[in-house]
C-alpha positions as CSV (number, residue, x, y, z in Angstrom):
1,X,87.8,85.3,102.2
2,X,91.4,84.4,102.8
3,X,92.8,88.1,102.2
4,X,90.1,89.6,104.0
5,X,91.0,87.4,107.1
6,X,94.4,88.4,106.5
7,X,93.4,92.2,106.2
8,X,91.3,91.7,109.5
9,X,94.4,90.2,111.3
10,X,96.8,93.0,110.2
11,X,94.5,95.8,110.9
12,X,93.8,94.3,114.3
13,X,97.7,94.0,115.0
14,X,98.4,97.5,114.2
15,X,95.9,98.4,117.0
16,X,97.5,96.1,119.3
17,X,100.9,97.8,118.2
18,X,99.5,101.3,118.8
19,X,98.3,100.3,122.3
20,X,101.4,98.7,123.3
21,X,103.5,101.5,122.3
22,X,101.1,104.2,123.8
23,X,101.4,102.3,127.2
24,X,105.4,102.4,126.9
25,X,105.7,106.1,125.9
26,X,102.8,107.6,127.7
27,X,101.2,105.4,130.4
28,X,97.7,105.5,130.8
29,X,97.6,109.0,128.7
30,X,99.5,107.2,126.0
31,X,97.3,104.3,126.1
32,X,94.0,106.7,125.5
33,X,96.1,108.6,122.8
34,X,97.2,105.4,120.9
35,X,93.7,104.4,121.0
36,X,92.3,107.4,119.5
37,X,95.1,107.5,116.6
38,X,94.9,103.7,116.2
39,X,91.1,104.0,115.3
40,X,91.4,106.9,113.2
41,X,94.4,105.5,111.5
42,X,92.6,101.7,110.6
43,X,89.9,103.9,109.1
44,X,92.2,105.9,107.0
45,X,94.2,102.8,106.0
46,X,91.0,101.0,104.7
47,X,89.4,103.8,102.9
48,X,92.5,105.9,101.7
49,X,95.7,103.7,101.5
50,X,95.3,103.6,97.5
51,X,95.6,107.4,97.5
52,X,98.6,107.1,99.8
53,X,100.5,104.2,97.7
54,X,99.9,106.6,94.6
55,X,101.4,109.7,96.6
56,X,104.4,107.3,97.6
57,X,105.1,106.8,94.0
58,X,104.1,110.3,92.8
59,X,101.8,108.8,90.4
60,X,99.0,111.1,88.7
61,X,95.9,109.8,87.4
62,X,95.5,110.1,83.6
63,X,92.3,110.2,81.3
64,X,92.0,108.5,77.9
65,X,92.6,111.7,76.2
66,X,95.9,112.0,78.0
67,X,97.2,108.4,77.4
68,X,95.1,107.1,74.7
69,X,97.0,104.1,74.0
70,X,97.9,103.0,77.6
71,X,94.3,103.7,78.4
72,X,92.8,101.4,75.6
73,X,95.4,98.7,76.2
74,X,94.3,98.7,79.8
75,X,90.5,98.9,78.9
76,X,90.9,95.7,76.2
77,X,92.6,93.6,78.7
78,X,90.2,94.6,81.4
79,X,87.4,93.4,79.3
80,X,89.3,89.9,78.8
81,X,89.6,89.4,82.5
82,X,85.7,90.6,82.9
83,X,86.8,93.4,85.4
84,X,85.4,96.9,85.7
85,X,87.6,99.9,84.1
86,X,90.2,100.6,86.6
87,X,91.7,104.1,87.1
88,X,95.0,104.5,85.0
89,X,97.6,106.3,86.6
90,X,101.4,107.1,85.4
91,X,104.2,107.4,87.8
92,X,107.3,109.8,86.8
93,X,110.1,107.3,87.1
94,X,112.6,106.3,84.7
95,X,112.6,102.6,85.8
96,X,110.4,100.4,83.9
97,X,107.9,99.2,86.5
98,X,104.1,98.8,87.2
99,X,101.5,98.3,90.1
100,X,98.1,97.7,91.1
101,X,96.5,99.2,94.3
102,X,92.8,99.7,95.7
103,X,90.7,98.1,98.0
104,X,88.5,96.3,95.6
105,X,87.8,95.8,91.6
106,X,85.6,98.4,91.8
107,X,88.0,101.1,93.3
108,X,91.0,99.7,91.6
109,X,94.1,101.8,90.1
110,X,96.6,100.2,87.4
111,X,99.6,102.4,87.4
112,X,102.9,102.5,85.0
113,X,106.1,104.5,85.2
114,X,107.0,106.6,82.4
115,X,110.1,104.2,82.0
116,X,108.0,101.5,81.0
117,X,106.0,103.3,78.5
118,X,109.3,104.4,76.7
119,X,111.4,101.1,76.9
120,X,108.8,98.2,77.0
121,X,107.4,96.8,73.6
122,X,103.7,96.7,73.1
123,X,103.3,93.0,73.8
124,X,105.5,93.0,76.7
125,X,103.5,95.7,78.0
126,X,100.2,93.8,77.6
127,X,101.8,91.1,79.9
128,X,102.8,93.6,82.5
129,X,99.3,95.1,82.5
130,X,97.4,91.6,82.3
131,X,99.7,90.7,85.3
132,X,98.5,93.6,87.3
133,X,94.9,93.0,86.2
134,X,95.5,89.9,87.6
135,X,96.2,91.1,91.0
136,X,92.7,92.8,90.9
137,X,90.8,89.7,89.9
138,X,92.6,87.8,92.7
139,X,91.7,90.5,95.1
140,X,95.3,90.9,96.1
141,X,95.1,94.6,96.5
142,X,93.5,95.2,99.7
143,X,95.9,93.3,101.9
144,X,99.1,94.7,99.9
145,X,97.6,98.2,99.7
146,X,97.0,98.6,103.7
147,X,100.3,96.6,104.1
148,X,101.9,99.3,102.1
149,X,100.2,102.1,104.0
150,X,100.7,100.7,107.7
151,X,104.5,100.2,106.9
152,X,105.0,103.6,105.6
153,X,103.5,105.1,108.9
154,X,104.8,103.0,111.2
155,X,108.1,104.5,111.3
156,X,106.4,107.7,112.3
157,X,104.5,106.0,115.4
158,X,106.7,106.7,118.3
159,X,106.9,110.2,117.3
160,X,103.3,110.6,117.0
161,X,102.9,109.3,120.6
162,X,106.0,111.1,122.0
163,X,104.8,114.3,120.8
164,X,101.0,113.5,121.2
165,X,100.6,111.1,124.1
166,X,102.3,113.0,127.0
167,X,103.7,111.4,129.9
168,X,102.8,110.7,133.6
169,X,104.0,108.6,136.3
170,X,103.5,105.2,134.1
171,X,105.4,106.5,131.7
172,X,108.4,104.2,130.5
173,X,112.1,104.3,130.5
174,X,113.7,106.8,128.1
175,X,115.4,104.2,126.7
176,X,112.1,102.6,125.5
177,X,111.6,105.7,123.5
178,X,114.9,105.2,121.7
179,X,114.1,101.5,121.3
180,X,110.9,102.1,119.5
181,X,112.2,104.6,117.1
182,X,114.7,102.2,116.0
183,X,112.4,99.1,116.1
184,X,109.6,100.9,114.2
185,X,111.1,100.2,110.6
186,X,111.5,96.5,111.8
187,X,107.8,96.3,112.7
188,X,107.1,97.8,109.1
189,X,109.2,95.2,107.6
190,X,107.3,92.4,109.4
191,X,104.0,93.6,108.2
192,X,105.2,93.5,104.7
193,X,106.0,90.2,105.0
194,X,102.1,89.5,105.4
195,X,102.3,90.0,101.8
196,X,102.7,86.4,100.3
197,X,105.2,86.0,97.9
198,X,102.9,83.3,96.2
199,X,100.6,86.1,95.1
200,X,103.0,86.9,92.5
201,X,103.4,83.4,91.0
202,X,99.5,83.3,90.9
203,X,99.3,86.9,89.1
204,X,101.9,85.6,86.7
205,X,99.7,82.5,85.9
206,X,96.3,84.4,85.9
207,X,97.9,87.2,83.9
208,X,99.2,84.8,81.3
209,X,95.4,83.4,80.9
210,X,94.1,87.0,80.4
211,X,96.5,87.9,77.8
212,X,96.1,84.2,76.1
213,X,99.9,83.6,76.1
214,X,102.8,83.5,78.8
215,X,105.8,84.3,76.7
216,X,105.0,88.1,76.4
217,X,105.0,88.2,80.3
218,X,108.1,86.1,80.8
219,X,110.2,88.3,78.6
220,X,108.7,91.4,80.1
221,X,109.8,90.1,83.5
222,X,113.4,89.4,82.2
223,X,113.4,93.1,80.9
224,X,112.2,94.6,84.0
225,X,114.4,92.8,86.1
226,X,117.6,93.9,84.4
227,X,116.6,97.4,84.0
228,X,115.4,97.6,87.7
229,X,119.0,96.6,88.6
230,X,120.6,99.5,86.5
231,X,118.2,102.3,86.9
232,X,117.5,103.3,90.5
233,X,113.9,104.1,91.7
234,X,113.6,106.6,94.9
235,X,110.4,105.4,96.4
236,X,109.5,104.6,100.1
237,X,110.5,101.0,100.9
238,X,107.2,100.2,102.3
239,X,105.5,100.6,98.9
240,X,108.1,98.5,96.9
241,X,106.2,95.1,97.5
242,X,103.2,96.5,95.3
243,X,105.6,97.0,92.2
244,X,105.8,94.0,89.6
245,X,109.5,93.6,90.1
246,X,111.6,94.7,93.3
247,X,112.0,98.8,92.3
248,X,114.9,99.1,94.9
249,X,117.0,96.3,93.4
250,X,119.6,99.0,92.1
251,X,120.0,100.0,95.9
252,X,121.5,96.6,96.7
253,X,121.0,95.2,100.3
254,X,120.0,96.9,103.6
255,X,116.5,98.2,103.9
256,X,115.8,97.4,100.3
257,X,116.7,93.8,100.9
258,X,114.5,93.7,104.0
259,X,111.6,95.1,102.2
260,X,111.6,92.7,99.2
261,X,108.9,90.2,99.0
262,X,109.4,89.3,95.5
263,X,110.2,85.8,94.4
264,X,113.2,85.5,92.1
265,X,112.5,86.8,88.9
266,X,114.0,83.4,87.1
267,X,111.4,81.4,89.0
268,X,108.7,83.0,87.7
269,X,110.1,83.1,84.4
270,X,110.7,79.3,84.4
271,X,107.0,78.8,85.7
272,X,105.8,81.0,82.6
273,X,107.9,79.1,80.0
274,X,106.5,75.8,81.5
275,X,103.0,77.1,81.2
276,X,103.8,78.1,77.6
277,X,105.3,74.5,76.9
278,X,102.2,72.9,78.5
279,X,103.9,71.6,81.1
């Protein structure tokens, strides 16, 4: 229920932003254009945001025949979690990482990178998969997937309205157009902060319960964090919060830092170790 409310607020906020920008850029004509675009965009984000996220990561859906070991691992762990079998996908990135997307457990996707399949020991990979299944079980994906889709499109919003909304006597000052182009990425960043960092701690906890032991996930997080700082991943910043560790860590500060919604890995590892020790 909490995630559903957050999703409604996020989509309502998006509509309000569309209407504001439409009014500023095109007056009454822009307002009408924004209403049309905003309504269509909310519809697309709800029903197709998972496909947009897969496209952002260039991930391809795979069958059991194409990736038998990965598929069977996901199947085994999802049964422990009491979940339907998700779609399995692989993203062509050398950086080890993983993410889950989709609007419900029945329409979920678990994706891993080629790098994680090459460099992650099997027990740690199980921990990574269990964490992503925990996101599905906790129903985190709807808000985070839609937020990623919205953030990825917001930077193009002023262009859409300037070219589609026209102008009239009520149009805004030319400086408003430049300001909106510059502020769109900031709007995207603010939407990303709708994704709570607390969800990662909870997914770690539930993932450890699914796996039956916390330490493989703790070791996996340490490995993922270290390698994400050494191996860059070229992915849209809007999609970064969906990954298990920040995929833009190697890029340093700037936009990469602004879009980070991940809590410190050291804190996540400490909580898992305390869980293993029964504290």
